[in-house]
KOLRO-640944 format. One record per residue (C-alpha): x, y, z. Coordinates in steps of 0.02 Angstrom, whole numbers, padded with zeros to 5 digits, always signed. Layout:
N
XYZ ...
END
This chain:
838
+07413+00053+10460 +07279+00200+10371 +07300+00326+10510 +07329+00497+10422 +07505+00540+10355 +07660+00638+10423 +07732+00758+10338 +07914+00827+10337 +07964+00986+10391 +08023+01082+10249 +08202+01025+10190 +08340+01153+10214 +08355+01255+10060 +08536+01210+10025 +08484+01024+10026 +08329+01052+09908 +08468+01135+09786 +08561+00998+09794 +08442+00861+09725 +08383+00967+09595 +08570+00988+09513 +08622+00810+09545 +08643+00799+09365 +08747+00941+09322 +08870+01016+09461 +08969+00976+09614 +08881+01002+09762 +08956+01017+09921 +08825+01040+10063 +08822+01009+10267 +08706+00906+10308 +08559+00960+10417 +08464+00844+10545 +08341+00751+10449 +08158+00736+10480 +08065+00574+10459 +07896+00550+10386 +07753+00426+10386 +07729+00253+10280 +07605+00099+10283 +07678-00073+10313 +07567-00225+10279 +07619-00406+10305 +07649-00504+10157 +07687-00664+10254 +07730-00730+10421 +07771-00899+10513 +07632-00997+10561 +07511-00949+10406 +07441-01087+10313 +07343-01056+10158 +07235-01150+10034 +07345-01262+09928 +07505-01241+10038 +07554-01417+10123 +07612-01347+10298 +07651-01188+10360 +07789-01054+10368 +07914-01099+10486 +08062-00979+10439 +08054-00853+10318 +08199-00800+10208 +08266-00620+10153 +08128-00544+10015 +08183-00449+09857 +08048-00359+09766 +08060-00309+09573 +08010-00144+09484 +07830-00209+09466 +07824-00250+09659 +07818-00454+09623 +07922-00514+09805 +07993-00674+09791 +08068-00779+09957 +08107-00928+10010 +08034-01017+10143 +08059-01166+10281 +07913-01268+10336 +07833-01350+10458 +07688-01502+10474 +07707-01548+10283 +07653-01699+10235 +07824-01787+10188 +07908-01722+10332 +08105-01647+10294 +08072-01716+10094 +07962-01572+10056 +07972-01437+10206 +08053-01308+10102 +07987-01199+09934 +08016-01037+09821 +07859-00916+09854 +07791-00765+09755 +07689-00608+09806 +07607-00523+09663 +07538-00336+09681 +07334-00333+09640 +07381-00133+09583 +07430-00212+09401 +07298-00277+09284 +07303-00441+09207 +07433-00523+09322 +07440-00694+09330 +07310-00787+09436 +07350-00812+09630 +07317-00933+09760 +07279-00915+09941 +07318-00742+10020 +07415-00672+09870 +07559-00791+09900 +07591-00924+09741 +07702-01069+09781 +07830-01065+09633 +07925-01231+09679 +07916-01356+09822 +08061-01462+09888 +08014-01643+09818 +07914-01567+09679 +07946-01613+09500 +07977-01482+09377 +07852-01557+09242 +07968-01565+09109 +07942-01707+08972 +08105-01799+08996 +08223-01818+09121 +08124-01730+09250 +08207-01651+09391 +08147-01655+09553 +08206-01507+09675 +08310-01536+09828 +08339-01390+09972 +08256-01255+09917 +08289-01138+10092 +08442-01075+10025 +08422-01085+09850 +08489-00931+09752 +08371-00855+09617 +08336-00703+09516 +08195-00602+09488 +08148-00521+09324 +08171-00343+09382 +08061-00256+09243 +07918-00291+09111 +07948-00418+08993 +08048-00341+08816 +08008-00386+08646 +07819-00433+08673 +07866-00593+08744 +07754-00562+08895 +07597-00705+08902 +07425-00667+08856 +07367-00662+09016 +07443-00506+09066 +07618-00474+09140 +07704-00619+09253 +07881-00595+09333 +07990-00738+09299 +08102-00817+09409 +08267-00905+09368 +08339-01030+09515 +08502-01113+09557 +08411-01280+09602 +08455-01409+09703 +08422-01561+09646 +08366-01721+09744 +08317-01824+09583 +08316-01848+09395 +08495-01797+09373 +08635-01939+09349 +08790-01813+09320 +08770-01714+09486 +08669-01628+09584 +08634-01453+09532 +08567-01349+09389 +08504-01194+09325 +08339-01173+09289 +08196-01022+09206 +08018-01013+09231 +07963-00964+09052 +07777-00961+09100 +07661-00980+09242 +07769-01124+09370 +07830-01203+09200 +08009-01223+09197 +08136-01238+09051 +08329-01330+09112 +08462-01190+09042 +08619-01296+09123 +08618-01463+09215 +08775-01504+09313 +08854-01656+09212 +08769-01625+09038 +08862-01611+08888 +08921-01412+08834 +08845-01404+08684 +08940-01235+08633 +09111-01282+08654 +09228-01382+08544 +09292-01490+08672 +09189-01656+08645 +09201-01704+08837 +09178-01554+08912 +09023-01551+09033 +08950-01430+09153 +09004-01415+09339 +08916-01383+09507 +08825-01239+09452 +08790-01176+09621 +08849-01031+09740 +08833-00863+09648 +08840-00944+09470 +08691-00857+09421 +08723-00672+09375 +08556-00599+09290 +08391-00619+09237 +08349-00505+09091 +08173-00424+09035 +08188-00541+08883 +08206-00693+08991 +08377-00692+08950 +08489-00794+09078 +08679-00747+09108 +08779-00883+09215 +08958-00927+09261 +09011-01100+09241 +09169-01227+09272 +09166-01370+09152 +09239-01543+09192 +09342-01629+09037 +09408-01457+08953 +09553-01487+08833 +09660-01371+08923 +09605-01428+09118 +09610-01269+09223 +09663-01162+09078 +09507-01154+08998 +09363-01229+09108 +09292-01058+09146 +09150-00973+09052 +09010-00847+09043 +08850-00910+08972 +08696-00827+08928 +08509-00905+08884 +08397-00838+08760 +08217-00920+08739 +08250-01052+08594 +08159-00956+08432 +08146-01110+08323 +08124-01306+08382 +08294-01373+08421 +08387-01211+08423 +08540-01217+08537 +08494-01070+08680 +08643-01066+08790 +08797-00997+08711 +08967-00941+08774 +08989-00764+08782 +09157-00774+08861 +09271-00913+08902 +09450-00930+08983 +09579-00982+08887 +09510-00905+08726 +09537-00725+08739 +09548-00711+08905 +09657-00796+09055 +09499-00791+09152 +09318-00713+09199 +09276-00628+09339 +09136-00533+09460 +09002-00528+09301 +08834-00440+09293 +08700-00405+09170 +08569-00278+09144 +08390-00313+09103 +08422-00326+08917 +08535-00445+08920 +08704-00327+08917 +08851-00412+09021 +09001-00335+09089 +09133-00430+09182 +09324-00421+09243 +09427-00515+09122 +09610-00573+09131 +09701-00507+08971 +09832-00624+08977 +09809-00809+08916 +09882-00941+09047 +09929-00806+09164 +09813-00739+09288 +09919-00614+09381 +09939-00515+09222 +09828-00361+09174 +09644-00363+09208 +09511-00252+09097 +09332-00212+09084 +09246-00293+08981 +09063-00282+08912 +08954-00380+08784 +08820-00300+08703 +08645-00373+08711 +08622-00530+08607 +08800-00513+08554 +08961-00650+08576 +09108-00554+08577 +09179-00434+08716 +09241-00294+08721 +09376-00210+08849 +09341-00040+08897 +09486-00024+09015 +09646-00111+09061 +09746-00101+09223 +09896+00033+09184 +09782+00152+09096 +09804+00338+09130 +09661+00444+09227 +09608+00582+09103 +09692+00709+09212 +09847+00613+09230 +09834+00593+09418 +09882+00444+09410 +09851+00247+09325 +09714+00116+09369 +09791-00020+09468 +09664-00145+09523 +09492-00142+09471 +09360-00186+09601 +09175-00230+09583 +09067-00177+09415 +08898-00149+09394 +08791-00108+09233 +08617-00028+09204 +08526-00026+09066 +08615+00104+08968 +08760-00007+08980 +08872+00105+09085 +08987+00024+09207 +09015+00102+09388 +09170+00016+09482 +09282+00042+09610 +09464+00050+09559 +09657+00056+09687 +09769+00188+09579 +09958+00213+09562 +10101+00337+09526 +09965+00464+09614 +10011+00631+09661 +09939+00625+09848 +09857+00788+09921 +09953+00922+10030 +10113+00847+09996 +10074+00680+09997 +09997+00662+10182 +09822+00620+10117 +09804+00469+10003 +09712+00490+09837 +09751+00308+09759 +09565+00246+09761 +09402+00290+09685 +09239+00247+09635 +09226+00270+09418 +09094+00277+09288 +09123+00224+09121 +08991+00277+08993 +09068+00181+08846 +09163+00339+08776 +09216+00425+08936 +09278+00382+09106 +09209+00493+09251 +09286+00501+09408 +09151+00508+09541 +09244+00506+09689 +09408+00496+09756 +09512+00449+09913 +09533+00609+10002 +09431+00712+09923 +09327+00832+10050 +09152+00770+10085 +09028+00908+10066 +09042+01033+10215 +09212+00995+10214 +09230+00937+10379 +09347+00759+10345 +09393+00662+10184 +09355+00528+10084 +09445+00358+10158 +09511+00214+10078 +09381+00120+09955 +09465-00052+10001 +09429-00144+10200 +09596-00115+10284 +09584-00299+10355 +09501-00394+10225 +09538-00297+10066 +09374-00299+10000 +09314-00159+09900 +09115-00096+09911 +09010-00138+09780 +08937+00018+09706 +08750+00040+09670 +08717+00120+09497 +08570+00156+09428 +08486+00199+09253 +08534+00405+09289 +08704+00353+09312 +08711+00381+09501 +08793+00278+09615 +08751+00253+09812 +08898+00180+09911 +08943+00199+10103 +09132+00235+10170 +09239+00264+10302 +09287+00445+10323 +09467+00528+10377 +09529+00696+10470 +09370+00704+10534 +09355+00829+10689 +09241+00731+10787 +09189+00550+10770 +09075+00565+10638 +09190+00454+10521 +09058+00355+10425 +08922+00386+10283 +08818+00358+10140 +08828+00463+09982 +08757+00482+09790 +08863+00538+09666 +08855+00557+09493 +08959+00639+09341 +09000+00822+09410 +08883+00794+09592 +08899+00725+09739 +08767+00740+09893 +08805+00667+10073 +08659+00569+10117 +08680+00506+10303 +08835+00531+10400 +08861+00479+10561 +08849+00561+10710 +08693+00654+10639 +08540+00681+10739 +08380+00597+10655 +08236+00573+10752 +08256+00547+10942 +08435+00472+10893 +08597+00473+10808 +08663+00373+10674 +08799+00288+10733 +08846+00153+10602 +08773+00105+10400 +08752-00048+10297 +08794-00035+10118 +08652+00045+10038 +08529-00011+09881 +08478+00103+09765 +08332+00138+09633 +08318+00226+09480 +08232+00365+09548 +08404+00402+09656 +08310+00346+09824 +08413+00234+09944 +08381+00127+10089 +08512+00069+10209 +08510-00004+10391 +08584+00093+10519 +08632+00083+10705 +08517+00238+10789 +08628+00301+10960 +08475+00331+11074 +08512+00445+11231 +08512+00370+11390 +08529+00447+11577 +08703+00384+11587 +08740+00432+11431 +08653+00609+11354 +08719+00581+11168 +08850+00469+11093 +08932+00631+10987 +08874+00764+11116 +09001+00850+11247 +08988+00750+11403 +08930+00592+11302 +08960+00435+11422 +09021+00531+11569 +08892+00434+11685 +09000+00273+11630 +08847+00212+11521 +08830+00206+11348 +08691+00222+11220 +08573+00106+11180 +08583+00052+10994 +08426+00033+10887 +08437-00046+10727 +08323+00049+10602 +08308+00036+10402 +08288+00204+10324 +08252+00273+10167 +08301+00437+10098 +08333+00544+09914 +08438+00660+10014 +08313+00753+10050 +08156+00691+10114 +08189+00549+10252 +08092+00393+10286 +08077+00276+10451 +08042+00094+10354 +08060+00010+10511 +08148+00031+10686 +08181-00089+10817 +08042-00081+10963 +07904-00031+10834 +07733-00109+10858 +07709-00174+10685 +07556-00297+10622 +07648-00445+10678 +07702-00391+10849 +07848-00287+10930 +08002-00280+10795 +08169-00352+10877 +08273-00354+10722 +08253-00293+10538 +08353-00395+10384 +08368-00308+10238 +08395-00367+10047 +08545-00240+09963 +08628-00345+09858 +08723-00237+09732 +08750-00401+09618 +08583-00400+09546 +08451-00260+09491 +08326-00329+09602 +08344-00318+09795 +08233-00250+09925 +08211-00072+09848 +08081-00055+09736 +08087+00102+09607 +07913+00135+09650 +07966+00170+09825 +07912+00018+09925 +08014-00090+10024 +08022-00270+10089 +08116-00326+10218 +08101-00487+10346 +08041-00439+10511 +08092-00539+10665 +07996-00507+10833 +08009-00515+11010 +07898-00663+11024 +08022-00774+10904 +07909-00767+10761 +07956-00695+10575 +07880-00597+10441 +07904-00541+10258 +07826-00351+10281 +07799-00215+10133 +07810-00031+10159 +07744+00098+10074 +07771+00258+10075 +07629+00422+10096 +07666+00516+09934 +07645+00709+09985 +07673+00871+09895 +07841+00925+09947 +07867+01099+09838 +07815+01228+09948 +07720+01326+09812 +07631+01283+09650 +07701+01172+09529 +07663+01017+09385 +07601+00859+09454 +07719+00771+09317 +07877+00834+09389 +07928+00719+09532 +08052+00842+09610 +07875+00906+09672 +07850+00749+09777 +07912+00659+09930 +08065+00578+09896 +08058+00631+09715 +07947+00485+09689 +07834+00509+09529 +07654+00445+09599 +07622+00261+09542 +07499+00132+09574 +07576+00098+09734 +07569+00213+09823 +07419+00336+09914 +07446+00507+09850 +07421+00681+09973 +07377+00843+09890 +07344+00892+10072 +07483+01048+10108 +07480+01175+10240 +07477+01309+10135 +07383+01336+09974 +07464+01276+09810 +07418+01248+09629 +07480+01095+09535 +07447+01066+09356 +07434+00888+09276 +07444+00745+09249 +07503+00767+09057 +07512+00577+09034 +07397+00438+09087 +07417+00405+09264 +07372+00267+09413 +07388+00309+09583 +07316+00194+09746 +07237+00321+09819 +07216+00510+09810 +07173+00628+09939 +07154+00828+09892 +07137+00967+10018 +07107+00887+10190 +07242+00981+10291 +07240+01185+10328 +07287+01235+10157 +07201+01261+09985 +07251+01124+09881 +07181+01147+09677 +07221+01021+09550 +07205+01087+09383 +07181+00929+09284 +07273+00898+09134 +07255+00786+08959 +07296+00634+09057 +07181+00507+09127 +07204+00512+09326 +07138+00340+09399 +07137+00308+09573 +07132+00119+09615 +07057+00150+09807 +06971+00324+09760 +06998+00501+09765 +06938+00615+09920 +06914+00784+09894 +06931+00881+10068 +06850+01052+10132 +07001+01133+10065 +07014+01041+09895 +06967+01084+09724 +06968+00991+09568 +06981+01102+09403 +06965+01085+09209 +06915+00955+09093 +06993+00785+09075 +06945+00597+09132 +06942+00519+09321 +06933+00350+09345 +06879+00281+09510 +06780+00327+09646 +06751+00514+09709 +06700+00575+09856 +06690+00764+09853 +06685+00867+10022 +06751+01032+09925 +06738+01086+09741 +06738+01012+09568 +06748+01138+09436 +06727+01109+09255 +06806+01240+09142 +06689+01309+09011 +06698+01230+08840 +06757+01078+08924 +06737+00885+08966 +06746+00803+09128 +06734+00603+09131 +06701+00527+09289 +06721+00335+09242 +06669+00274+09439 +06545+00304+09578 +06509+00476+09636 +06471+00553+09802 +06437+00730+09805 +06415+00796+09966 +06465+00989+09917 +06472+01085+09758 +06505+01023+09585 +06522+01176+09453 +06495+01145+09265 +06538+01305+09178 +06449+01380+09001 +06454+01240+08869 +06540+01151+08999 +06491+00934+09024 +06511+00827+09137 +06481+00650+09124 +06458+00518+09256 +06486+00336+09214 +06468+00260+09392 +06332+00286+09518 +06306+00488+09551 +06219+00510+09743 +06249+00622+09888 +06155+00777+09962 +06285+00898+09859 +06222+01020+09714 +06271+01038+09529 +06285+01218+09486 +06324+01317+09330 +06257+01325+09171 +06327+01191+09084 +06257+00985+09060 +06255+00849+09173 +06250+00666+09108 +06213+00513+09201 +06264+00357+09117 +06291+00242+09278 +06143+00280+09406 +06078+00449+09477 +06022+00406+09667 +05996+00616+09730 +06032+00665+09914 +06075+00538+10044 +05917+00436+10081 +05806+00542+10045 +05867+00706+09966 +05843+00851+09832 +05970+00870+09698 +05993+01045+09619 +06057+01052+09446 +06079+01230+09412 +06105+01194+09209 +06060+01025+09113 +06026+00856+09135 +06012+00698+09025 +05972+00529+09093 +06074+00418+08973 +05995+00253+08891 +06118+00167+09011 +06073+00245+09182 +05945+00190+09318 +05868+00342+09418 +05827+00291+09587 +05708+00375+09693 +05666+00328+09876 +05496+00365+09950 +05488+00375+10139 +05382+00512+10184 +05281+00662+10115 +05407+00825+10115 +05501+00850+09969 +05686+00823+09965 +05660+00756+10154 +05534+00636+10147 +05569+00580+09972 +05691+00603+09826 +05679+00742+09695 +05776+00816+09566 +05741+01007+09510 +05859+01065+09336 +05863+01238+09304 +05864+01187+09100 +05802+01049+09026 +05788+00887+09067 +05815+00742+08946 +05732+00580+09031 +05797+00413+08965 +05836+00244+09043 +05757+00172+09184 +05644+00266+09319 +05636+00147+09485 +05540+00200+09629 +05569+00121+09796 +05474+00129+09974 +05573+00127+10104 +05567+00164+10303 +05396+00064+10305 +05333+00206+10208 +05148+00188+10163 +05061+00256+10032 +04882+00317+10035 +04758+00373+09893 +04752+00552+09856 +04955+00584+09882 +05061+00673+09760 +05249+00666+09730 +05329+00801+09653 +05483+00705+09568 +05551+00799+09448 +05557+00979+09375 +05654+01068+09231 +05636+01210+09158 +05582+01111+08992 +05575+00895+09009 +05609+00813+08852 +05620+00618+08808 +05568+00477+08906 +05613+00329+09004 +05619+00144+08913 +05575+00080+09067 +05479+00126+09236 +05482+00016+09379 +05361+00067+09524 +05307-00009+09676 +05155-00138+09699 +05034-00095+09829 +04856-00167+09866 +04740-00086+09823 +04810+00063+09756 +04852+00136+09585 +05027+00233+09572 +05021+00346+09383 +05150+00441+09325 +05087+00621+09280 +05200+00740+09158 +05177+00918+09100 +05309+00996+08999 +05392+01042+09171 +05370+00917+09292 +05334+00748+09329 +05261+00661+09472 +05175+00503+09573 +05005+00493+09596 +04926+00381+09713 +04745+00328+09691 +04624+00207+09742 +04607+00060+09637 +04432+00072+09586 +04313-00070+09665 +04144-00157+09569 +04011-00139+09689 +04000-00313+09716 +04143-00340+09818 +04128-00166+09923 +04061-00284+10048 +04200-00397+10055 +04344-00272+10054 +04264-00132+10168 +04331-00216+10345 +04506-00225+10270 +04502-00017+10231 +04426+00003+10396 +04569-00060+10470 +04720+00003+10354 +04630+00169+10415 +04629+00122+10584 +04825+00075+10589 +04880+00233+10502 
END
C-alpha cells in the first residue's frame, strides 16, 4: 500500500469554479467524467484475528463507524471463546496512533470496550452485558469540550443501548455511557424510577431500538424513552431526556427536555449535536397527534424547547406552505436541515411540473430553500423529483455539515435519457451535481446510488453500482447498448468526492490486503454525526472477501496539490478533495509543473510529506507555523525547502534546503542530507537530531549541531562553507576505515569558525587497523574555538592515540607505545607477526 500516488487530471474549469464559489452563488454546471485517484488501505481487524487479551477470535464483524479524530468502533461476533454463546460478542475500539496522548491500547491497536457476559464494574447492582453484536452505540464525534478530557490524553467515549443479561430486575435493557477508559456510568435502566417527572409510579420502559440519539463532546447523552406508570398513560408516556455528568455528588444528571403531554402532543425524530443542542419534530396539539407538527430546538444545556417553524407556515417567497416535515439534522451552529412536503404551490409550467417538496435550512432566523422539486438540475437536462418515496412514503435524511452544506440522493424527472438519479451538494444559494447516473467513471458508468455521508469539509462518500460494459452490452447508456442481448456487469464501489476530485475507496474485485473484495458495507447513517467518513478524509468500511472472510478496513487518500499554480498551504481548496493537511494523511507536493507554495502559517502535523519527486519543481516556503511530520519529510531532486521556521520529524534531502538570510531554521528530527543545504548570510540552521549524509552545507551562515553529527555516508567528508557549532549535547562520530581523507575516514571542513563542544567519538570500522606513524586530519576550519567536553578514542594494544590541535586543524596521531628495554625480548616476536599480517 506504499506505492507512489496517482494524481487526477486537472479538473474542468467550470467544476473548479463551482467548488470555489459554493458558499455564495448558484452554479448550474454540466457534469464531466470524473477521474479517480489513489489512496491507501490498511486492515484494522479481520475474521480469524486473535491477539493478546482477547478470549477467542473474531468471526463476524459489524459495520464500523469513525469519528473526527479517527477512533473506530465496531461490534463483533466471536468464536472459540471460553464460555461459548455466553461471551461470544463484544464492542471494540481502534485508536489512531497519529494523535499524541491517546489512552492505552492493547494487541494490534484494537481495544475491547465491553464483552458479552462481562460486568460493567459498577459499585452496586452490577449490570452484566448481554449479546452485543447488534447493540446500538454512539461514538463521541469530536474532542471533549470544556476541559473534561482525561489527564492522560484524548479519549473517545462511547454510549451504548445495552442489552442486559444480569444485574437488572425490572427489565433487560439500559443506556450507559463510558466516562473513562472502559469504566461505565448508568444513564437509565429499564424498570428504574424516572426521577425527573412528577409521576410517582413512572419507570423507564424498554430502552432499545434507536432510543439513543446523541453523544456530545461534553459527554451529554441524548435519548428517547417510553415510560410505564405515567398518570395519563399513552398521552404522556414518552419524553426526550438528556444526561450530563453530575457536577456534585448525588446530583441528578438525567433531565427531561421535552415531554409528550406537557407542551407537546408528541416528540419525534430527535437528533443532537456535539454541544448537546437537540432538534426534534413536535406535535403541537396536546392529545391530538393528527394536529400540526413543528420543528423544535433545545439549546445546549437548556431544558425548554422553542418551536422554529410549524406546518401551515408560508414559504418566504409565497410559493406555498409547509404541509409535512420530514427528517431533520442539526449542526454545531444549531442550524437545522430538513425535508418538507408543501401545499398550495403554483406548480411549474402551468402546473405540469410538480413543485410540492424540497430540502430546507433553518439558521435560527431565516428559512433557506436549498432545492425544490421541479427545479432544473445543474446543466438543465432534467428536474428534481419528489422528495418522498412513491412506494414507502419515506423521505430522505439530509446529511448536514457545519458549513450549512447538505448532501442528498434524489430521483430525477424530465430527463432525455436514463440518467434519472444523482448525488447533489447544496448550500444557501449554491448547488453542485456530484455524480449522475450514466456518467462515465473509470472503465464504467454510474448506475445507482445509496444515500451519501458528508463531512465538515464538504466531502461526500457513497456506495454506487457501476455498470461495466461487456462484449454483449457496450455500455448501459451508450447507443446500441444491449443490442447483443446482454447487460453490463454491475460492480459495487465506494466513492469519495468533493465535486471536483474523485477517489475509488474500494471496488468489487479489488485485490486488497485481506483478499479479493466481493462486497462493501458502508455506514452512511445520517442520524448521528458519526458514520463511516471522518473530517480528515479517512473512511472505514466492512469488506467481505470472496473466500468468506470479512474485515474492517481503513482507507486514507494521498493528499496532493491540485492547484495548477502557486498558492498557500493554508488554503484547503489548493489540496486534493479540498482537504487540509492533517496527521492522518500522506502529503505530496509532487506536481507535474513548477509551483511555489507558501506556508503553513499555523502549526501543522502531517503523516508524511514528499516534496519535488515528480517532473515539476516544487518550492515550499516555510511560514510561521511548525511543520511536523510523523513519518518524515522527503525532499526529491526537484524539491526546494525555503526560508526560516521549524520542522518536526525526520528529513531526507535529495534536493535543496535554503535558509533565508537572517533567519533561523530549526530541525527537530534526524536529517540525512544527500544534496545541498544552503544557509544564507546571518542565518542559522539548528539540527536537534542526528545529522548525516554525503551532501554539503553551503552559504555563509551557521550550522548548529545538537543531536549528533556523522559526516558523509560511512565514511565521508562534510563541507560546511560558513560556520559550525557543536553544541554541548552533541556527539561528533568519526569513522576510520582507511587512510584516504573523506573516503577512507570521516572528516569535517569548515570555511568559517568551528566551535567545539559535546563529545568526540572515534570508531574503527571495516576491520581497519592502525599503525604507528599514521595521521588522520579530522577537522579543519578557518578558526577552531572551544573544546570537547569528552573524547572517546578506540583502545589499541601497543599504540598511543593522541589528538593534535592547531588554530585551524584537529587531527589524530598514531604512535607506538614506548616499551621498556627489559620488555623488548618479550614483545619483539609479536611485533614481527603483526607486521607480517599487515
